C-alpha positions as CSV (number, residue, x, y, z in Angstrom):
1,M,-65.6,69.8,48.5
2,Q,-67.8,66.8,48.3
3,P,-69.7,65.1,51.3
4,K,-68.7,61.7,52.3
5,A,-71.9,61.0,54.1
6,I,-75.1,62.9,54.9
7,D,-77.3,61.8,57.8
8,L,-80.5,63.1,59.5
9,V,-79.5,62.8,63.2
10,G,-83.0,64.1,64.3
11,P,-86.1,65.8,63.0
12,D,-84.2,69.1,63.2
13,R,-80.6,68.2,62.7
14,L,-78.5,67.3,59.7
15,R,-74.9,66.1,59.7
16,I,-72.5,66.0,56.9
17,R,-69.1,64.3,57.0
18,W,-66.9,65.9,54.4
19,Q,-64.1,64.1,52.4
20,D,-61.5,66.1,54.3
21,G,-62.8,64.6,57.7
22,V,-64.7,67.6,58.9
23,E,-68.2,66.9,60.4
24,S,-70.7,69.6,60.1
25,D,-74.0,69.8,62.1
26,Y,-76.8,71.9,60.9
27,R,-80.0,72.8,62.7
28,A,-83.2,73.0,60.5
29,R,-83.8,76.6,61.5
30,D,-80.5,77.7,60.6
31,L,-80.7,76.1,57.2
32,R,-84.1,77.8,56.7
33,L,-82.7,81.1,57.7
34,A,-79.7,80.5,55.1
35,C,-82.1,79.5,52.3
36,P,-80.6,81.1,49.1
37,C,-83.9,80.9,47.0
38,A,-85.4,84.0,45.3
39,A,-88.3,84.1,47.9
40,C,-85.7,84.3,50.8
41,V,-83.0,86.6,49.2
42,E,-83.5,89.6,46.8
43,E,-81.9,88.3,43.7
44,W,-80.2,91.6,42.6
45,T,-78.9,92.9,45.9
46,G,-78.5,89.8,48.0
47,R,-80.7,91.5,50.6
48,A,-82.5,88.9,53.0
49,L,-86.2,88.9,52.5
50,L,-87.0,86.4,55.2
51,D,-87.9,87.7,58.5
52,P,-86.2,85.4,61.2
53,R,-89.1,86.2,63.7
54,Q,-91.4,84.3,61.2
55,V,-89.3,81.1,61.3
56,A,-90.2,78.7,64.3
57,E,-87.5,77.7,66.7
58,A,-89.0,74.2,66.5
59,L,-88.7,73.9,62.7
60,T,-88.0,70.4,61.4
61,L,-86.7,68.8,58.2
62,M,-89.4,66.8,56.5
63,A,-87.4,65.7,53.5
64,V,-83.8,65.9,52.3
65,E,-83.2,65.3,48.5
66,P,-80.1,65.4,46.4
67,V,-80.0,67.9,43.4
68,G,-77.7,66.3,41.0
69,R,-74.2,65.9,42.3
70,Y,-73.7,69.3,43.6
71,A,-76.4,70.2,46.2
72,L,-79.3,69.3,48.5
73,N,-82.8,70.4,48.6
74,F,-84.7,70.6,52.0
75,T,-88.5,70.5,52.7
76,F,-89.1,72.2,56.0
77,S,-92.0,71.8,58.4
78,D,-93.2,75.3,57.4
79,G,-93.7,73.9,53.8
80,H,-90.8,75.8,52.3
81,H,-88.8,73.7,49.8
82,T,-87.5,75.9,47.0
83,G,-83.8,76.4,48.1
84,I,-81.0,74.5,46.5
85,F,-78.1,74.3,48.9
86,S,-74.9,73.7,47.0
87,W,-72.1,71.8,48.6
88,D,-70.0,75.1,48.7
89,L,-72.9,76.9,50.5
90,L,-73.2,74.2,53.0
91,R,-69.5,74.2,53.7
92,Q,-69.5,78.0,54.1
93,L,-72.3,77.7,56.5
94,S,-70.4,75.1,58.5
95,D,-67.0,77.0,58.4
96,R,-68.9,80.3,59.4
97,A,-70.6,78.4,62.5
98,A,-67.3,77.0,63.5
99,G,-65.7,80.5,63.4
100,E,-68.4,81.8,65.6
101,A,-68.0,79.0,68.2
């Protein structure tokens, strides 16, 4: 699934409109907590290494950059910037959040 549009709708919020018409809103903190990089997730076990208590509620997005044609990279206000968020991962996060609502 590819995005149709990607918009920063505030310093702490990203919106993706997908090709199938679904709109997904992401909070910066939620994205930071879902970061798939090796500093945040143990590579062999998938165990989370990031302590949610260490991530500020008021975290913001400083930059959003495309990674090829398959992902986004975020720079967060805490300086973290190593995660690559594939379209598949972003859609899974959106679908999971919709299921919890």
